[in-house]
N, C-alpha and C positions, 0 to 999 in steps of 0.2 A: 179367125182361128189360125193355128200354127201348122196345120197339116197333119197333126197327130190323130190317129184313129180314135174314134169314140166307140167304146164297147157297145155292141148292138143290143145287149140285154137291158140297157138302162131304160127305165120307164120314161115316157114323154114328159118333158119339162124338168126332169131331174138335173140335167146338165146345166140348164139355164139357172136353176136354183143354186147350184154349186158355184157357178161363176158370179152370181149376185153376192153370195156370201164372201167370195174371194175379193171382190171389190172393197168390201168393208175391211177384210183382213189386210189388204195391201195398204189401205189408208192408215191402219193401226201400225203397220210396219214402218211406214214413212215417218210417223210420229216418233217411233222408237229410234229411228236413225237420227232424228234431230235432237233427241235427248242425249244420244251418244256424242253428238257434235258439241253439246254444251258441257258434258262431263263423260269422258271416255270410260271411267270406272264406275258408272252408274249401274250398280248391281241389279236394281229392279228392271232397268231397261235390258240388260244382258239376259236376265232370266226370262223376260217376256219374249225376247227374240228367240231364245232356245225353244220355249214352249210353242211358239207360232211355227217355227221351222219343223219341229217334231210333228205337229198336226198336219202341216202341208205335205211332209214326207209320207205320212201314212195315208192321206186321202187323194193326192193328185193322181197317182197311178191308177186308182180305181175308176177315174173318169177319162183315162187315156192319155194323161199328161206325164209320161214317164220321165222325160228330161227334167220337168219341173220337180218331180219327186226326188230325183237324184241330186239336183241342185240344192234342194232343201235339206237333204241328208248331209251334204257337205257343210252347209251353213249351221246345221244343228250341232255337228261335231265341233265346229269352230267356236260357236257360242259357248258350248260346254267348257272348252279350254279357257275361254276368256273368264268364265265364272270361277274356274279353279285357280287361275293365275291372273287376278285382276290388275296387278301392278306391273306385269311384264311388258317390255317394249314390244310394239306390234304395229302392223299395218294400221293406218288410221281407221279405227273401228266404224266411225260414222260414214266414211267414204265407202267402205266395203258393204255396210248395211244398205246404203243408198243404191249401190250397184246391184245388190241382191234384189231389192224391190223392183228396179227397172228391168232386170233380166227376167225375173219371175213374171212380171206383167206381160212382157213380150212373149214368153212361152205360153201363157194362158190366153193370149190374144186380147188383153185388156189394156186400158189406158193407164199410164203411170199416174198415180194420185199426186195431187199437190200437197206439200207440207210447208209449214212456216219456215221460211228461209233463215238460216243462221247468218246474221249480219256481222261481217268482219270490218274492223276499222281500216280505212284506206291507208296504203303505205305512204309515209311522209318522208321526203328527202330532208336531210339535215339543212337547216337554214344557215346562211352565212352569218358570221359574227358581225355585229354593227355597233356603232357608238364609240369607237376608238377615235381619239383626236390625234394620235401619233401618225406621222406620215407612213404610207405603205412602203415597207422595205422592198428594195429591188430584189428580184429573184436572181439567184446565182445561176450562171449558165450550166445547163445540164452537161455532165461528162459524156464523151462520145460512147456510144453503145459498145459493150465488149463483144468480141467475136464469140458467137455461140455455135455449138455443134448443130448440125441439121436435125430438125424435129424427127422424133421416132414415131412411126405410124402406129396408131392405136390398134390393138388386136381386134380382129373381126370375127374370130371363131366363137361360136356360142359357148357360154359357160355351162348352160343347162339345156338338155334336149329331152323332151318328153314325147312318148309315143302312147297315145291314149285315144280310144275310140268313143269313150263316154264324153259327149259334147259338154255336159254340165260340169264335170270335173275338170275337163280341159280348160274351160273358160275361167273357172275358179283359180286354177294354177296360173293361167296367163295373167289374170288380174294381179295376183300376189307377186309374181316374178317381175312384172312390169313396174309395180309400185316400189319394189326394192332395187330397181335399176339393173337387173341381170340382163345379160345378152342371152337370148334363148331362141330355140327353134322347136316347132311342134309338127307332129305327123299323126294321122288318124288310121292309116292303113298299114298293115305289117309289111307287105311286099314293097310298097312305095318307100317306107321308112328304111328298109334294108338297103335298097339301091342308093338312097341318099347318104346313109351312114358309111357305106363302103367307099363313096366318092368324095366325102367331105374332107377339105383341107383343114385340119385342126390346129395348124400353125405351131406344132410342137407341144400343144397342151393336151390335157386329158379330160374332156368334157364329162360332166355327170349326165348319165342317161337313165331317165325314169322310164322303165319299160313295162308296159301292161302285159300280163301273161295271156289274157284272152283277147286276141286281136283278129279282125277279119283278114282273110287272104293268107296270113302267116302268123303263127303264134309267137309269143315273146321268147319262149325257150329256144325255138328254132332260129330266131334272129340272133340270140345270144351265142348259140353254137356257131353260126356262120361268122360272126364277128371274131370269135376266138380263133377260128381257122384263118380268116383272111386278114384281120387287123388286130392281132393279139396285143392286149395291154393298152389299146388306144382309148377305150371308154371305161369309165367307172360306172358299173351298172347296179341299179337298184330296181328290183321288181315291184310292181304294184298289182294288186289283185283283190277280188272279193273273197277269195278262198283263203281264210285265215287259219287253216288247220296246221298243226305242228308238222305234219308230213309235207305239206306244200311249202312251208317256210324252209324246212330243212333241205328240200329239193333245190330251191333257189340258191341257198347259201352253199350247199355242196357243189353246185355247178360253178361257183366262183363269184357269185354276186356279192356286192358290198353290203347290202342290207335288203330288207323286205318291208313294204308298206301295205297295210291292209285297208281297203276301202270300206266305208266312206272315210276319207282322210280329212282330218282337221287341217285347215290352212295354216294355223299358227304352228302346229307341230311340224307340218311339211316344210314350212319356211325355216324353222329353227334347225331342222335336220339338214336341209339344203345348205344353209349357211355353214354348218360344220363340215359337210362333205366337200363343198367348193373351197372352203378355207378362207372365208372372208372374216 
């Protein structure tokens, strides 16, 4: 098990029955992932993934697996976007689906099911040309190397920083940002995040800050207010929250935020917006 509390009102044997059903569900999800490896625009596989994620989102929390429920919510939103925009460039769908299966199994305390592996042809280096009867020409001596300017150090400051206490969403974002090659940093606790953000050397850049409104120790609005006082203009802030009311969104925008993301967040939408905000 993963240490998540089991609701005491469950009748004996019901949890075991649920986990047995989830073993079957995980095997089906693993098969869906391999279908997406064969054809990333397989509409049937995408819809099956959305339905499965929807079902897990609704059931896992009832059995004490809240992180699994939130992870499934993010996957459901992502699969829905895949269905709406099947031809859009995206993170490798099969890879994300496989990761979802592995992480879900871990959260449920189950073994990752085996699925038929997708076989890729081995990489082949170009063969040398053979069969020529002409003598091999002498190679011309290489010209002396031109003087070059000293190499410029690559930037180290993160392009994206997210402060998110929801472990499932944080892991989904980490997967997507890593797959797209972003430099990023992550924090789970509001007070810890503020200390780090005040001290961070941004190297003259303006990192994108995805800031959860509801954080332990210090809420997102308080962090934003402190940054505006101490480091005005340093970070471009986008609030994230489960509170999607018009009043909440206006509150964030009127405070000076760049935008507002309502959870559960589709990974495809989040990455597309991040790409625009970061300027890639």
